[in-house]
C-alpha positions as CSV (number, residue, x, y, z in Angstrom):
1,M,-7.9,-67.2,19.9
2,S,-5.6,-65.8,17.2
3,F,-5.0,-62.1,18.5
4,A,-3.3,-61.7,15.3
5,T,-6.7,-62.4,13.0
6,A,-8.6,-60.7,15.5
7,S,-6.9,-57.4,15.0
8,Q,-6.7,-57.1,11.2
9,T,-10.8,-57.2,11.8
10,L,-10.8,-53.5,13.7
11,T,-11.7,-50.3,12.0
12,A,-11.9,-47.1,12.0
13,A,-15.0,-45.9,13.4
14,P,-16.4,-43.4,10.5
15,A,-15.8,-39.7,11.1
16,R,-19.0,-38.3,12.4
17,P,-20.5,-35.4,10.6
18,R,-20.0,-31.6,11.4
19,P,-22.6,-31.3,13.4
20,I,-25.9,-28.7,12.2
21,Q,-26.1,-26.0,14.7
22,Y,-28.9,-23.8,13.0
23,R,-31.3,-24.2,10.1
24,T,-34.1,-21.6,8.7
25,R,-35.5,-21.3,5.4
26,G,-35.8,-17.0,6.4
27,Q,-38.4,-14.8,5.7
28,G,-40.1,-13.9,2.0
29,H,-40.2,-11.1,0.6
30,G,-41.9,-11.4,-2.3
31,P,-39.2,-12.8,-4.8
32,I,-36.3,-12.2,-2.1
33,T,-35.9,-14.5,0.9
34,R,-34.5,-13.1,3.9
35,L,-31.9,-15.8,5.2
36,M,-29.6,-14.1,6.9
37,S,-29.5,-10.5,8.6
38,P,-26.9,-8.3,10.4
39,G,-29.2,-8.9,13.5
40,D,-29.9,-12.3,13.9
41,L,-27.6,-14.7,11.9
42,G,-25.0,-11.9,11.2
43,Q,-24.4,-12.0,14.9
44,T,-23.2,-15.8,15.1
45,L,-21.5,-15.6,11.0
46,K,-20.0,-12.5,11.2
47,P,-17.8,-11.3,8.6
48,F,-20.6,-12.8,6.6
49,V,-23.8,-10.6,7.6
50,F,-26.6,-10.6,5.3
51,L,-27.6,-13.2,2.5
52,D,-30.7,-13.4,0.7
53,L,-32.5,-15.8,-2.4
54,F,-33.5,-14.5,-4.8
55,E,-35.4,-15.6,-7.8
56,A,-38.0,-13.9,-10.4
57,D,-38.3,-12.3,-14.0
58,P,-35.1,-9.9,-14.4
59,R,-37.2,-7.3,-16.0
60,I,-40.3,-7.6,-12.6
61,M,-37.2,-7.6,-10.2
62,A,-35.9,-4.7,-11.5
63,E,-39.4,-2.8,-11.6
64,G,-39.2,-3.1,-7.7
65,M,-35.1,-3.1,-6.5
66,G,-35.1,1.4,-6.0
67,I,-32.1,3.0,-5.3
68,H,-30.5,2.6,-2.1
69,P,-27.0,3.6,-0.2
70,H,-24.1,0.9,1.6
71,S,-21.3,1.8,3.6
72,G,-18.6,-0.1,5.5
73,I,-20.0,-3.5,3.7
74,A,-18.9,-5.4,0.3
75,T,-22.2,-7.2,-1.3
76,I,-21.1,-9.9,-3.3
77,T,-24.2,-11.5,-6.1
78,V,-23.7,-14.6,-8.0
79,L,-26.5,-16.4,-10.0
80,T,-27.2,-20.0,-10.0
81,Q,-29.7,-19.4,-12.7
82,G,-29.9,-17.1,-15.7
83,D,-27.8,-14.2,-16.2
84,L,-27.9,-10.4,-15.9
85,R,-26.0,-7.3,-17.9
86,F,-23.6,-5.1,-16.4
87,D,-22.6,-1.9,-18.1
88,D,-19.9,0.7,-16.3
89,P,-18.3,3.7,-17.3
90,D,-15.5,2.0,-15.3
91,A,-15.3,-1.9,-15.6
92,G,-17.3,-2.0,-19.2
93,Q,-19.6,-3.7,-20.5
94,G,-20.3,-7.4,-20.2
95,T,-22.3,-11.0,-19.3
96,I,-22.7,-12.8,-15.5
97,G,-24.5,-16.0,-15.3
98,Y,-23.0,-18.8,-13.2
99,G,-19.7,-19.2,-11.8
100,G,-19.3,-15.4,-12.4
101,V,-19.9,-12.6,-9.4
102,E,-20.2,-8.6,-9.1
103,W,-18.2,-7.3,-5.9
104,M,-19.6,-4.0,-4.8
105,R,-17.1,-2.9,-1.7
106,A,-19.6,0.2,-0.6
107,G,-16.0,1.1,2.5
108,G,-16.9,4.6,2.3
109,G,-20.2,5.0,0.7
110,V,-22.3,4.4,-2.4
111,W,-25.6,4.4,-4.0
112,H,-26.6,1.5,-5.8
113,G,-29.6,-1.2,-7.0
114,K,-29.8,-1.3,-10.2
115,E,-26.5,-1.6,-12.0
116,L,-27.2,-5.3,-13.6
117,S,-30.1,-5.2,-15.9
118,A,-32.0,-8.0,-17.6
119,G,-29.6,-10.6,-19.7
120,A,-30.7,-13.4,-22.4
121,S,-32.6,-15.3,-19.8
122,A,-36.1,-15.1,-18.9
123,R,-35.6,-15.7,-15.0
124,I,-32.8,-15.7,-12.8
125,Q,-32.0,-17.2,-9.4
126,G,-29.3,-16.4,-6.7
127,F,-27.5,-15.1,-3.8
128,Q,-27.2,-11.4,-2.3
129,L,-24.2,-12.1,0.2
130,W,-22.9,-8.8,2.3
131,I,-19.6,-8.9,4.8
132,T,-18.6,-6.5,6.7
133,L,-15.1,-4.9,6.4
134,P,-12.3,-4.4,8.1
135,P,-11.4,-1.2,9.6
136,E,-8.7,-0.5,7.1
137,T,-11.4,-0.6,4.2
138,E,-14.5,0.0,6.3
139,N,-14.5,3.6,4.8
140,A,-12.2,3.2,2.1
141,P,-13.1,4.5,-1.6
142,P,-15.4,2.3,-2.5
143,E,-14.5,-0.2,-6.0
144,S,-16.6,-3.1,-8.3
145,Q,-15.3,-5.6,-10.0
146,Y,-17.9,-7.5,-12.4
147,I,-16.0,-11.0,-13.1
148,P,-17.9,-13.1,-15.6
149,A,-17.6,-17.2,-15.7
150,E,-14.5,-17.2,-17.6
151,G,-12.6,-14.8,-15.7
152,M,-13.3,-17.0,-12.3
153,A,-10.9,-19.9,-11.3
154,A,-13.0,-23.3,-9.7
155,A,-11.8,-26.1,-8.2
156,G,-13.3,-29.5,-8.5
157,P,-17.2,-28.6,-8.2
158,A,-16.6,-25.1,-6.4
159,H,-16.0,-22.2,-8.1
160,V,-13.7,-19.9,-5.8
161,I,-16.0,-16.5,-5.8
162,L,-14.3,-15.5,-2.8
163,G,-10.5,-16.0,-0.8
164,Q,-8.8,-19.4,-1.8
165,Y,-9.7,-23.3,-2.0
166,E,-7.5,-26.2,-3.0
167,G,-4.6,-23.5,-4.4
168,V,-6.6,-22.0,-6.6
169,S,-7.6,-18.2,-6.0
170,S,-10.6,-15.8,-6.4
171,P,-9.5,-12.5,-8.7
172,V,-11.7,-10.7,-6.1
173,R,-10.6,-8.0,-4.3
174,A,-11.6,-9.4,-1.0
175,P,-10.4,-9.2,2.0
176,D,-8.5,-12.2,4.1
177,G,-9.9,-14.9,5.9
178,V,-12.8,-15.2,4.1
179,N,-13.9,-17.8,1.5
180,Y,-16.9,-17.7,-0.3
181,L,-17.8,-20.6,-2.4
182,L,-20.6,-21.9,-5.4
183,V,-20.8,-25.6,-5.8
184,R,-23.0,-27.8,-7.9
185,L,-23.0,-31.7,-7.1
186,A,-24.7,-34.0,-9.7
187,P,-26.6,-36.3,-7.8
188,G,-25.2,-39.3,-5.8
189,E,-21.6,-37.0,-6.0
190,T,-20.2,-36.8,-2.6
191,W,-17.3,-33.6,-2.1
192,S,-15.6,-32.7,1.4
193,Y,-14.8,-28.8,2.0
194,T,-11.8,-28.7,4.7
195,P,-12.0,-25.4,6.0
196,P,-8.5,-23.3,6.4
197,A,-6.9,-22.7,9.5
198,G,-9.0,-20.0,11.6
199,H,-12.1,-20.6,9.2
200,Q,-14.3,-21.4,12.8
201,A,-17.5,-19.9,11.2
202,A,-19.4,-22.0,7.9
203,W,-22.8,-22.0,6.6
204,L,-24.3,-23.6,3.5
205,A,-27.5,-22.3,1.2
206,V,-29.5,-24.6,-1.2
207,A,-30.3,-23.1,-4.3
208,S,-31.8,-26.4,-5.8
209,G,-31.6,-29.6,-4.8
210,G,-31.2,-31.8,-2.2
211,L,-28.2,-32.8,0.2
212,Q,-27.3,-34.9,3.1
213,A,-25.0,-33.6,6.1
214,S,-25.8,-34.3,9.7
215,Q,-28.8,-33.4,8.6
216,A,-30.6,-34.0,5.0
217,L,-31.3,-30.4,3.2
218,S,-33.2,-28.9,0.5
219,A,-33.8,-26.0,-1.7
220,G,-34.4,-23.1,0.3
221,D,-32.7,-24.2,3.4
222,M,-29.7,-22.5,5.1
223,A,-27.7,-24.8,7.5
224,V,-25.5,-23.4,10.2
225,F,-22.4,-25.2,11.2
226,A,-20.9,-25.4,15.0
227,P,-17.9,-23.7,15.7
228,S,-15.2,-26.2,14.5
229,Q,-12.0,-26.4,12.2
230,D,-13.7,-30.5,11.1
231,A,-14.6,-30.3,7.2
232,I,-17.9,-30.3,5.7
233,T,-19.2,-33.6,3.5
234,L,-21.8,-33.7,1.8
235,S,-23.4,-35.5,-0.8
236,A,-26.4,-35.0,-3.2
237,L,-29.3,-36.1,-2.6
238,G,-32.6,-37.1,-5.2
239,N,-32.2,-36.8,-9.2
240,D,-30.9,-33.7,-9.7
241,D,-27.5,-31.8,-9.4
242,A,-27.6,-30.1,-6.1
243,V,-26.4,-26.3,-6.5
244,F,-25.4,-24.7,-3.6
245,V,-23.2,-21.7,-1.6
246,L,-20.9,-22.2,1.4
247,G,-19.1,-19.9,3.2
248,S,-16.4,-20.2,5.7
249,A,-13.8,-17.3,7.5
250,A,-12.2,-16.2,10.8
251,P,-14.7,-14.8,13.3
252,H,-14.6,-10.8,12.9
253,P,-13.4,-9.6,16.1
254,H,-15.4,-6.3,16.5
255,E,-18.6,-5.8,17.3
256,L,-21.2,-5.3,14.6
257,H,-22.3,-0.9,14.2
258,M,-25.6,-1.1,12.3
259,G,-27.5,1.8,10.5
260,Y,-30.0,0.9,8.1
261,Y,-28.1,0.1,5.2
262,S,-24.2,0.4,6.8
263,V,-22.7,-2.4,9.2
264,H,-19.6,-0.5,10.6
265,T,-16.8,-1.6,13.7
266,S,-17.8,1.2,15.5
267,A,-20.0,4.0,16.1
268,E,-17.0,6.4,15.2
269,A,-16.9,5.0,11.6
270,L,-20.9,4.1,11.3
271,V,-20.8,8.4,11.3
272,R,-18.3,8.5,9.1
273,G,-20.7,6.5,6.6
274,E,-23.5,7.6,6.9
275,N,-22.1,11.4,6.9
276,R,-20.8,10.3,3.2
277,I,-24.0,8.8,2.4
278,D,-25.8,11.6,2.6
279,E,-23.5,13.7,0.9
280,L,-23.9,11.5,-2.4
281,G,-27.6,11.3,-1.9
282,R,-27.7,15.4,-2.1
283,A,-25.3,14.6,-5.4
284,L,-27.5,11.9,-7.1
285,A,-30.3,14.5,-6.7
286,E,-28.6,17.0,-8.9
287,A,-27.3,14.6,-11.5
288,G,-31.0,13.1,-13.0
289,D,-31.3,10.3,-14.9
290,R,-27.7,8.2,-15.7
291,R,-29.2,5.1,-17.3
292,T,-27.7,3.4,-19.9
293,P,-28.7,2.4,-22.9
294,S,-28.6,-1.1,-22.0
295,G,-30.7,-0.3,-19.0
296,S,-28.8,-0.2,-16.3
297,T,-27.4,2.3,-13.8
298,P,-24.1,2.2,-12.7
299,V,-23.1,2.6,-9.2
300,F,-22.5,6.3,-7.5
301,R,-19.5,6.7,-6.0
């Protein structure tokens, strides 16, 4: 037997797919499916603490969405189908569609819920994500960014919503250590995501189409990956594009101190945030109707 010939036949074992630790289809509430909350998966995936998948006629959805407060978090809204308009005295006017983002850092306290109004599309689909803020910004002045798709950068099939990926940086002023991507894969396309150093937490949620990870995933699924630095390799299944969001982050080192609409790193910070919310609520009641001609109501800070 020739040892040289035998050695030439040896091949490396295929890399084992990064395992999925947990998957869910959430709980439906009309046009909204809640996939993650601070009291459940948010405890495992913090700084990611809340995720909604929504799909509806934007006009009907706006009627059911009331003005409500937040503190200690930032909300990130991306669309996977359709478009919405923004109209803000501090940020101008424009349209957010696929690849664009609304970033709203609640910080010390805001009231919001109607700052986006219907655009040209009869139906929208998208995700709203909450992330916790670090102590230095959880009670800081709030801020909003509305960035249309043309203002966002992409790396291959991924729009970089938060953080940095393959040399591409998001313009969103998010805390360090958090990546959030909006990805579209053509049928049969394979894509691999290697998380940055320290990003042990990773998950994805599918808006449409199907994906093959360590398990097959379909529209409406959220998958949580086992803590690791390993790459996540995904292939689009079926005859349609697979559209999904993927997040990875360094673990949030703080306990979650939760109010009804607030998440903070300490009981003291939570009290400060809720006191500010109450103060703003009284001022909001005195402000009256603040709707713009486009039908939106700007964030109240």
